[in-house]
C-alpha positions as CSV (number, residue, x, y, z in Angstrom):
1,M,-16.4,-48.1,-12.8
2,P,-16.5,-49.2,-16.3
3,S,-17.6,-52.6,-17.8
4,G,-18.1,-51.7,-21.5
5,D,-16.0,-49.8,-24.1
6,T,-13.4,-47.7,-22.2
7,P,-10.6,-46.6,-24.6
8,G,-7.6,-45.2,-22.9
9,G,-7.5,-47.7,-20.0
10,W,-7.8,-47.3,-16.2
11,N,-5.3,-47.0,-13.4
12,A,-6.4,-48.4,-10.1
13,A,-4.2,-46.0,-8.1
14,D,-5.5,-42.9,-10.0
15,Y,-9.0,-44.1,-9.5
16,A,-8.6,-44.5,-5.8
17,R,-7.1,-41.1,-5.5
18,D,-9.4,-39.1,-7.8
19,A,-12.7,-41.0,-7.8
20,R,-13.1,-42.6,-4.4
21,F,-16.2,-40.3,-3.9
22,V,-18.0,-42.5,-6.5
23,A,-18.2,-45.4,-4.0
24,D,-18.4,-43.2,-0.9
25,L,-21.6,-41.7,-2.2
26,A,-23.3,-45.0,-3.0
27,A,-24.5,-46.0,0.5
28,P,-28.1,-45.2,-0.4
29,L,-27.9,-47.4,-3.4
30,V,-26.5,-50.3,-1.3
31,D,-29.4,-49.8,1.1
32,L,-31.8,-49.9,-1.8
33,L,-30.3,-53.2,-3.0
34,D,-30.6,-54.5,0.6
35,P,-28.3,-57.5,0.0
36,R,-29.2,-60.5,2.1
37,P,-27.0,-63.2,3.5
38,G,-26.5,-66.0,1.0
39,E,-27.7,-64.1,-2.0
40,R,-25.7,-64.4,-5.2
41,I,-25.1,-60.9,-6.6
42,L,-23.3,-59.8,-9.8
43,D,-21.6,-56.4,-9.3
44,L,-21.5,-55.0,-12.9
45,G,-18.7,-52.5,-13.3
46,C,-17.2,-53.4,-9.9
47,G,-14.2,-51.1,-10.3
48,D,-11.6,-51.7,-7.6
49,G,-14.1,-53.7,-5.5
50,V,-14.9,-51.2,-2.7
51,L,-18.6,-51.6,-3.0
52,S,-18.3,-55.3,-3.8
53,H,-16.6,-55.7,-0.4
54,T,-19.5,-53.9,1.2
55,L,-21.9,-56.5,-0.3
56,V,-19.8,-59.3,0.9
57,E,-19.8,-57.9,4.5
58,R,-23.5,-58.1,4.4
59,G,-23.3,-61.8,3.6
60,A,-23.7,-61.9,-0.1
61,D,-21.9,-64.1,-2.5
62,V,-20.5,-61.6,-5.0
63,L,-19.0,-61.8,-8.5
64,G,-17.4,-58.6,-9.7
65,V,-17.3,-57.9,-13.4
66,D,-15.2,-55.1,-14.9
67,A,-13.7,-54.4,-18.4
68,S,-10.6,-53.0,-16.8
69,P,-7.9,-55.5,-16.0
70,D,-6.2,-53.1,-13.6
71,L,-9.4,-52.4,-11.6
72,A,-10.4,-56.1,-11.6
73,T,-7.0,-57.0,-10.2
74,A,-7.4,-54.3,-7.5
75,A,-10.8,-55.9,-6.6
76,R,-9.2,-59.4,-6.4
77,E,-6.6,-57.8,-4.0
78,R,-9.5,-56.9,-1.8
79,G,-10.6,-60.5,-1.7
80,I,-13.4,-60.2,-4.3
81,H,-14.0,-62.8,-6.8
82,A,-13.7,-60.5,-9.9
83,I,-13.3,-61.2,-13.6
84,V,-12.5,-59.1,-16.7
85,A,-15.5,-59.0,-18.9
86,D,-17.4,-56.6,-21.2
87,G,-20.8,-55.6,-19.9
88,H,-22.2,-56.1,-23.4
89,A,-21.4,-59.8,-23.2
90,L,-22.9,-60.9,-20.0
91,A,-25.2,-63.5,-21.6
92,D,-22.4,-65.3,-23.4
93,C,-19.5,-64.9,-21.0
94,A,-18.1,-68.4,-20.3
95,E,-16.6,-67.2,-17.0
96,I,-20.0,-66.3,-15.5
97,S,-22.0,-69.4,-14.5
98,G,-25.6,-69.7,-13.6
99,R,-28.0,-66.9,-12.6
100,F,-28.1,-64.4,-9.8
101,D,-30.6,-63.1,-7.2
102,A,-29.6,-59.5,-8.1
103,V,-27.4,-57.5,-10.4
104,F,-26.0,-54.3,-8.9
105,S,-24.3,-51.5,-10.7
106,N,-22.9,-48.1,-9.5
107,A,-21.6,-45.4,-11.8
108,A,-20.9,-48.0,-14.6
109,L,-23.8,-48.2,-17.1
110,H,-23.1,-44.8,-18.6
111,W,-19.8,-46.3,-19.9
112,M,-21.6,-49.1,-21.8
113,K,-22.4,-47.0,-24.8
114,R,-22.0,-49.3,-27.7
115,D,-25.5,-51.0,-27.2
116,P,-27.2,-50.2,-24.0
117,Q,-30.1,-52.5,-24.8
118,V,-27.7,-55.5,-25.2
119,V,-26.3,-54.8,-21.7
120,I,-29.9,-54.7,-20.2
121,D,-30.9,-57.8,-22.0
122,G,-27.8,-59.6,-20.7
123,V,-28.6,-58.5,-17.2
124,Y,-32.2,-59.9,-17.6
125,Q,-30.8,-63.3,-18.8
126,R,-28.5,-63.5,-15.8
127,L,-31.3,-63.0,-13.2
128,V,-33.3,-65.7,-11.7
129,P,-37.1,-65.2,-12.0
130,G,-38.0,-62.6,-9.4
131,G,-34.4,-61.3,-9.3
132,R,-33.8,-57.6,-9.1
133,F,-31.6,-55.1,-11.0
134,V,-30.6,-52.1,-8.9
135,A,-28.4,-49.4,-10.3
136,E,-27.3,-45.8,-10.5
137,F,-25.4,-44.1,-13.2
138,G,-25.3,-40.8,-15.1
139,G,-28.6,-39.5,-16.5
140,A,-29.4,-36.9,-19.0
141,G,-27.5,-33.7,-18.2
142,N,-24.8,-35.4,-16.2
143,V,-21.6,-33.3,-16.0
144,A,-23.0,-31.4,-19.0
145,P,-20.6,-28.4,-18.9
146,I,-17.6,-30.7,-18.6
147,Q,-18.8,-32.8,-21.5
148,D,-19.4,-29.7,-23.6
149,A,-15.9,-28.3,-22.8
150,L,-14.2,-31.6,-23.6
151,R,-15.9,-31.8,-26.9
152,A,-15.4,-28.3,-27.8
153,Q,-11.7,-28.3,-27.1
154,A,-11.2,-31.6,-29.0
155,K,-13.1,-30.2,-32.0
156,A,-10.9,-27.0,-31.9
157,R,-7.9,-29.3,-32.2
158,G,-9.2,-31.0,-35.2
159,V,-10.5,-34.2,-33.5
160,D,-14.0,-35.4,-34.0
161,P,-15.5,-35.5,-30.5
162,D,-18.0,-38.2,-31.4
163,T,-15.1,-40.6,-31.8
164,L,-14.0,-39.9,-28.2
165,D,-17.1,-39.3,-26.2
166,P,-17.5,-42.5,-24.1
167,W,-20.7,-41.7,-22.2
168,Y,-24.3,-42.6,-22.5
169,F,-26.6,-40.4,-20.4
170,P,-30.2,-41.3,-21.2
171,T,-33.4,-39.6,-20.1
172,D,-35.7,-41.4,-17.5
173,A,-38.2,-42.2,-20.2
174,E,-35.7,-43.7,-22.6
175,Y,-34.1,-45.9,-20.0
176,R,-37.5,-47.0,-18.6
177,Q,-38.5,-48.1,-22.1
178,R,-35.2,-50.0,-22.5
179,L,-35.8,-51.9,-19.2
180,E,-39.4,-52.8,-20.2
181,N,-38.3,-53.8,-23.7
182,A,-36.0,-56.4,-22.0
183,G,-38.9,-57.7,-20.0
184,F,-38.3,-56.0,-16.6
185,V,-40.9,-54.6,-14.3
186,V,-39.7,-51.2,-13.2
187,D,-40.4,-50.7,-9.5
188,Q,-38.9,-47.2,-9.3
189,L,-36.8,-45.0,-11.5
190,A,-35.9,-41.3,-11.3
191,S,-33.2,-38.8,-11.9
192,F,-31.9,-36.3,-9.5
193,E,-29.2,-33.6,-9.3
194,R,-26.3,-34.3,-7.1
195,P,-23.7,-31.5,-7.1
196,T,-20.5,-33.2,-6.1
197,E,-17.4,-31.7,-4.6
198,L,-14.3,-33.1,-6.3
199,P,-11.4,-34.2,-4.1
200,G,-8.9,-32.0,-6.0
201,D,-8.6,-29.9,-9.1
202,V,-10.8,-30.6,-12.0
203,S,-7.8,-31.4,-14.1
204,Q,-7.3,-34.6,-12.0
205,W,-11.0,-35.5,-12.7
206,L,-10.4,-35.0,-16.4
207,T,-7.3,-37.1,-16.6
208,T,-9.0,-40.0,-14.7
209,L,-12.7,-39.9,-15.4
210,A,-12.6,-38.4,-18.9
211,R,-9.5,-40.3,-19.9
212,P,-10.9,-41.4,-23.3
213,F,-10.9,-37.7,-24.3
214,V,-7.5,-36.9,-22.7
215,A,-5.8,-40.0,-24.1
216,A,-6.5,-38.9,-27.7
217,F,-3.7,-36.3,-27.3
218,E,0.0,-37.3,-27.1
219,P,1.5,-37.2,-23.6
220,G,3.4,-34.1,-22.9
221,A,2.6,-30.6,-24.2
222,A,-0.4,-31.5,-26.4
223,R,-2.1,-33.3,-23.6
224,Q,-1.4,-30.7,-21.0
225,D,-2.5,-27.9,-23.3
226,Y,-5.9,-29.8,-23.9
227,V,-6.5,-30.3,-20.2
228,A,-5.6,-26.8,-19.4
229,A,-7.9,-25.4,-22.1
230,V,-10.8,-27.5,-20.8
231,R,-10.0,-26.3,-17.2
232,D,-10.0,-22.7,-18.3
233,R,-13.4,-23.0,-19.9
234,L,-14.8,-24.4,-16.7
235,V,-13.2,-22.4,-13.9
236,D,-15.7,-19.6,-13.8
237,S,-18.8,-21.8,-13.5
238,L,-17.6,-24.8,-11.5
239,Q,-15.0,-23.4,-9.0
240,D,-16.5,-21.7,-6.0
241,E,-15.0,-18.8,-3.9
242,H,-13.1,-21.2,-1.7
243,G,-11.4,-22.9,-4.6
244,R,-13.5,-26.0,-4.5
245,W,-14.5,-27.7,-7.7
246,I,-18.2,-28.7,-7.8
247,A,-19.2,-31.1,-10.6
248,P,-22.8,-31.0,-11.8
249,Y,-23.7,-34.6,-11.5
250,V,-27.2,-35.9,-12.4
251,R,-27.8,-39.5,-11.4
252,L,-30.4,-41.9,-12.8
253,R,-31.3,-44.5,-10.1
254,F,-33.7,-47.4,-10.5
255,V,-34.9,-50.7,-9.2
256,A,-36.4,-53.2,-11.6
257,H,-37.1,-56.9,-11.4
258,R,-37.5,-59.9,-13.6
259,P,-41.0,-61.2,-13.2
260,A,-41.5,-64.6,-11.4
261,E,-42.3,-67.4,-13.7
262,R,-45.9,-68.8,-13.5
C-alpha cells in the first residue's frame, strides 16, 4: 500500500487479487491501534481502503492517503475519504487539514524510500500532542531471496538494480533512531518473521508487488522472460512440496507517540 515513490503504477484489481493477504493479516495491528469512536485517524498508504473501512467501522473519522490514484479511487468507492498524496509531503499537503489523534500505516512505509526521515517528521507534525503512530512494514531481511533474485536478473540484463529497487527495509535500531530523531517516544518496536503463503504463483506476486522491477522491461517477451527467470531462481527455496509459495516476510511493528505538551 504505497504512499511514496512507486514507479510503474498500481492496479486496484490486481492488488485485490494478488495482495489481499496484506490487509487480511493486519488484524493484530488494528487491535494495537485500538481506534476509538470519534478519533481522527490518518491512514498512511491506505491502498484500496480495506483497513480504512475497518477503522471507520470502529467509529473513527478516517482520512486515507495514498500515492496511487487507482488505489485511492478504489478506497473512495468503499466510502473512504481518500486523497492522492506523497507520504514525503504530509506536512505541506494542502488537502490535509489539521492534526490527528493517530497515524496508522500497514505495509506502506517500506515504499517511502526517498527520505524516510522526512516521512516520519511529517507524521510527527500531523499528530496532536499525545497522538500515536502505529505501523507495520517490511524490516531488514524482508523477502530477501525475492529481492536478491529480482536484482540479480535485472543486472544480468544490463539494468542497474539500484535504479529499480523501491524498498526500504531498515533494522530495528535504525528505525527506532529515526523515530526518536523526530521527537517520538517509542513505546514498543520489534521485528518478527512471518512466513506468508501467497494466494497464487510467485509470478503474480512479482508482477503486482515488485512492479517497479518488472515494469522496467518491455511488455511481452522481455518482461515474461525476466519474471520467468526470477521465478526459476526461487522455486527450489520458496515452493513447498504441495506447490504452495511461501514468501519469507519479516515485519517491523511499532507504537510510538508524540509527547504531550507541558
